[in-house]
C-alpha positions in Angstrom: -8.2 10.0 -6.0 -4.8 9.8 -7.1 -3.8 8.6 -10.5 -1.2 6.0 -9.9 -0.6 5.3 -13.7 0.7 8.8 -14.1 3.1 8.9 -11.3 6.7 8.0 -11.4 7.8 4.8 -9.4 9.6 7.3 -7.2 6.5 9.2 -6.5 4.6 5.9 -5.7 7.3 5.0 -3.6 7.3 8.1 -1.5 3.5 8.0 -1.3 3.7 4.6 0.0 6.1 5.4 2.6 3.9 8.6 3.6 1.0 6.4 4.1 2.9 3.9 6.1 4.2 6.6 8.5 0.7 8.1 8.8 -1.2 4.9 9.4 0.8 1.7 10.0 -2.5 -0.1 10.3 -3.0 0.2 6.4 0.3 -1.6 5.6 -1.4 -4.8 4.8 -3.8 -3.1 2.4 -0.6 -1.2 0.9 1.2 -4.4 0.2 -1.8 -6.0 -1.3 -2.2 -2.8 -3.6 1.5 -2.9 -4.4 1.2 -6.6 -5.5 -1.9 -5.9 -7.5 -0.2 -3.0 -9.2 2.9 -5.3 -9.8 0.6 -7.9 -11.6 -1.1 -5.2 -13.5 2.2 -3.8 -14.7 3.3 -7.4 -15.9 0.1 -8.2 -17.7 -0.4 -4.6 -19.2 
């Protein structure tokens, strides 16, 4: 399990891109995750 909270935004972006390239079918899930992360960051 990756601790996203401890990663820099550059690291998150890189990971996001790598996941996208590896498995384009998870793109929808990744966008959902990114949206949730953005909401969490705004609230937190």
